[in-house]
C-alpha positions as CSV (number, residue, x, y, z in Angstrom):
1,M,0.0,0.0,0.0
2,I,1.0,3.6,-0.5
3,I,1.4,5.2,3.0
4,K,2.2,8.7,1.7
5,E,2.9,10.3,-1.6
6,E,4.4,13.6,-2.8
7,R,4.7,15.0,-6.3
8,I,7.5,17.5,-6.6
9,G,8.6,18.9,-9.9
10,G,8.6,16.0,-12.3
11,Q,9.1,13.5,-9.5
12,R,6.8,11.2,-7.6
13,L,7.9,10.1,-4.2
14,I,6.1,7.3,-2.4
15,L,6.4,6.1,1.2
16,G,5.7,2.4,1.4
17,D,7.1,-1.1,0.8
18,C,8.3,-1.5,-2.8
19,L,7.0,-5.1,-3.0
20,E,3.5,-3.8,-2.3
21,V,3.8,-0.6,-4.4
22,M,5.5,-1.8,-7.6
23,P,2.5,-3.9,-8.8
24,L,0.4,-0.7,-8.5
25,L,2.5,1.3,-10.8
26,G,2.1,-0.3,-14.2
27,K,5.0,-0.1,-16.7
28,V,8.0,2.3,-16.4
29,D,10.8,2.7,-18.9
30,A,13.7,1.8,-16.6
31,V,14.7,0.9,-13.1
32,V,17.8,2.6,-11.6
33,T,18.4,1.6,-8.0
34,D,20.9,0.9,-5.2
35,P,19.2,-1.7,-3.1
36,P,20.4,-3.3,0.2
37,Y,23.2,-5.7,-0.3
38,G,23.1,-7.5,3.1
39,I,26.4,-5.8,4.2
40,G,25.1,-5.3,7.7
41,V,24.3,-9.0,8.1
42,D,27.6,-10.0,6.5
43,R,29.6,-7.9,9.0
44,A,27.6,-9.3,12.0
45,M,28.3,-12.9,10.8
46,A,32.0,-12.1,10.4
47,A,32.1,-10.8,14.0
48,K,30.4,-13.9,15.3
49,S,32.9,-16.2,13.5
50,G,35.9,-14.3,14.9
51,Q,36.9,-12.7,11.6
52,S,38.2,-9.2,11.3
53,Q,35.4,-6.6,11.8
54,N,37.1,-4.0,9.6
55,A,38.1,-6.0,6.5
56,G,36.9,-3.4,4.0
57,R,33.4,-3.3,5.5
58,I,31.3,-0.3,6.5
59,P,31.3,0.1,10.3
60,K,28.5,-1.7,12.0
61,S,27.5,1.5,13.8
62,T,26.5,2.9,10.4
63,F,23.6,0.4,10.2
64,V,22.6,-0.2,13.8
65,A,20.4,2.9,14.3
66,K,17.8,1.8,11.7
67,G,18.8,-1.9,11.1
68,W,19.5,-0.7,7.5
69,D,20.7,-3.4,5.2
70,D,19.7,-6.3,7.5
71,S,17.7,-7.9,4.6
72,P,19.2,-7.8,1.1
73,I,16.9,-8.0,-1.9
74,N,15.9,-11.4,-3.2
75,K,14.5,-13.0,-6.4
76,T,11.0,-11.6,-5.8
77,H,12.4,-8.0,-5.8
78,L,14.4,-8.7,-9.0
79,D,11.5,-10.4,-10.7
80,Q,9.2,-7.4,-9.9
81,M,11.8,-4.9,-11.2
82,S,12.1,-6.8,-14.4
83,A,8.4,-7.1,-14.8
84,V,7.7,-3.4,-14.6
85,S,10.6,-2.2,-16.8
86,D,12.5,-3.0,-20.0
87,S,15.9,-1.6,-18.8
88,Q,17.5,-2.1,-15.4
89,I,20.6,-0.7,-13.7
90,I,21.1,-2.3,-10.2
91,F,24.0,-1.4,-8.0
92,G,25.5,-4.3,-6.1
93,G,24.5,-6.7,-8.8
94,N,27.6,-8.8,-7.9
95,Y,25.7,-9.7,-4.7
96,F,22.5,-10.8,-6.3
97,P,21.3,-13.8,-8.5
98,V,21.2,-11.7,-11.7
99,P,21.7,-13.1,-15.3
100,P,25.1,-12.7,-17.0
101,A,25.5,-9.2,-18.4
102,R,27.4,-7.6,-21.2
103,C,27.4,-4.2,-19.6
104,W,28.5,-3.5,-16.1
105,L,28.8,0.1,-14.9
106,V,31.9,0.6,-12.8
107,W,32.2,3.5,-10.4
108,D,35.8,4.1,-9.4
109,K,35.6,6.0,-6.1
110,K,39.3,7.0,-6.0
111,T,39.7,5.7,-2.5
112,N,42.9,5.1,-0.7
113,G,41.8,3.2,2.4
114,G,40.3,-0.2,3.4
115,F,37.0,0.3,1.5
116,A,36.4,-1.0,-1.9
117,D,38.0,0.9,-4.8
118,C,35.0,0.5,-7.0
119,E,31.3,-0.3,-6.9
120,L,29.5,-2.3,-9.6
121,A,26.1,-1.8,-11.2
122,W,24.6,-4.7,-13.1
123,T,22.6,-3.8,-16.2
124,N,20.7,-5.5,-19.0
125,L,21.9,-2.9,-21.5
126,D,23.4,-4.0,-24.8
127,K,26.7,-2.1,-24.7
128,P,30.3,-2.6,-23.4
129,V,31.4,-2.2,-19.8
130,R,31.7,1.5,-18.8
131,R,33.6,3.2,-16.0
132,I,33.5,6.5,-14.3
133,E,36.0,8.1,-11.9
134,W,34.2,10.1,-9.2
135,M,36.0,10.7,-5.9
136,W,33.9,9.8,-2.8
137,N,36.5,9.2,-0.1
138,G,35.5,10.4,3.4
139,M,35.6,14.2,3.4
140,L,37.1,14.2,-0.1
141,R,34.1,14.2,-2.4
142,K,34.0,15.6,-5.9
143,N,32.4,19.0,-6.0
144,G,32.2,19.0,-2.2
145,E,28.8,17.2,-2.4
146,E,26.9,17.1,0.9
147,R,26.1,13.8,2.6
148,H,22.5,13.4,3.7
149,G,22.6,10.8,6.4
150,H,22.1,7.6,4.3
151,P,25.0,5.1,4.7
152,T,25.3,4.3,1.0
153,Q,24.4,7.6,-0.6
154,K,25.6,7.8,-4.2
155,P,26.9,11.0,-5.8
156,V,24.3,12.8,-8.0
157,G,26.8,12.9,-10.8
158,V,27.3,9.2,-10.8
159,M,23.5,8.6,-10.9
160,E,23.2,11.1,-13.8
161,W,26.0,9.1,-15.6
162,C,24.1,5.9,-15.0
163,I,20.8,7.4,-16.3
164,N,22.5,8.7,-19.4
165,H,23.4,5.2,-20.3
166,L,19.7,4.3,-20.7
167,P,18.0,4.4,-24.0
168,K,17.1,8.0,-25.0
169,D,13.4,7.2,-24.9
170,A,13.6,6.0,-21.3
171,T,11.8,9.0,-19.8
172,T,10.2,7.4,-16.7
173,I,12.6,5.9,-14.2
174,L,11.7,4.0,-11.1
175,D,13.9,3.7,-8.0
176,P,12.3,1.1,-5.6
177,F,14.9,1.8,-2.9
178,M,14.9,5.6,-3.0
179,G,16.9,6.2,0.2
180,S,17.7,9.9,0.4
181,G,16.5,10.5,-3.1
182,T,19.7,10.8,-5.2
183,T,18.2,9.0,-8.3
184,L,15.2,11.4,-8.3
185,V,17.5,14.4,-7.9
186,A,19.4,13.2,-10.9
187,C,16.2,12.6,-12.9
188,E,15.0,16.2,-12.1
189,K,18.3,17.6,-13.2
190,L,18.2,15.6,-16.5
191,G,14.6,16.4,-17.3
192,R,13.3,12.8,-16.8
193,Q,10.4,11.7,-14.7
194,G,11.2,9.7,-11.6
195,I,9.2,7.5,-9.3
196,G,10.9,6.7,-5.9
197,I,9.7,4.3,-3.3
198,E,11.1,4.4,0.3
199,L,10.1,2.4,3.4
200,D,11.8,4.6,6.0
201,P,9.8,7.8,6.8
202,D,13.0,9.8,7.8
203,Y,14.8,9.0,4.5
204,F,11.5,9.8,2.6
205,E,11.4,13.3,4.1
206,I,15.1,13.8,3.3
207,A,14.4,12.8,-0.3
208,C,11.4,15.1,-0.6
209,K,13.6,18.0,0.6
210,R,16.4,17.2,-1.8
211,V,14.1,16.9,-4.8
212,D,12.4,20.2,-3.9
213,E,15.8,21.9,-3.7
214,A,16.7,20.4,-7.1
215,T,13.6,22.0,-8.6
216,R,14.8,25.4,-7.4
217,Q,18.1,24.9,-9.2
218,P,17.1,23.9,-12.7
219,D,19.6,23.4,-15.5
220,M,18.9,26.0,-18.1
221,F,19.9,23.6,-20.9
222,V,17.5,20.8,-19.8
223,T,13.8,20.8,-20.4
224,P,12.0,20.2,-17.0
225,P,10.3,16.8,-16.7
226,A,6.6,16.6,-17.1
227,A,4.6,15.6,-14.1
228,P,4.8,11.8,-13.8
229,T,1.7,9.8,-14.8
230,Q,0.2,6.8,-13.1
231,G,0.1,3.6,-15.2
232,G,-1.6,1.4,-12.7
233,F,-4.2,2.0,-9.9
234,E,-4.6,5.3,-8.3
235,L,-4.7,5.1,-4.5
């Protein structure tokens, strides 16, 4: 069910469980998302087994407050995302049971510590592997971009880059794990319609604020996105 909904600029933001909401949406052109990988669980299991608690993992304290990432997505999520869209870009695809892919999108974070140097996004796009360098290393973040409290926030520029790899006619983009709203901010900046679903009310409010701010700083060279339309049931 849809608990709450906001329409801001060309974006539609929904508070609810994506497994309940996605069947209500009808078809979209693409899914672009960064879902839970199960990193929190992975780290807890390592601690129980006596393994190092710092072996390139995000500190447990990052996840404890909300239990974020306790449950990674499963085949049901993947099947629903495939059912509602023709194109998919899914960060953390190396953690999930996805089909072989010709095109992986590689984000080189330019790190110099114990964290992963790159993050991988699985796609079903018919093009070669692509890579972007975008520094995101502690306080050293390209363009000094602000963090908004979500433990795995992606840079807006990286999500814009991902979206630009979609077919040109992919105008309506769904992010079932919206988090703090980066995908929808990127959609607003690129003149594409976005639909974001988020289960946590605090992150939902942060996403609404960020998208609202993006509407106040339009790119003069980009046509603003039209208001998103509903392809399924209206609730």
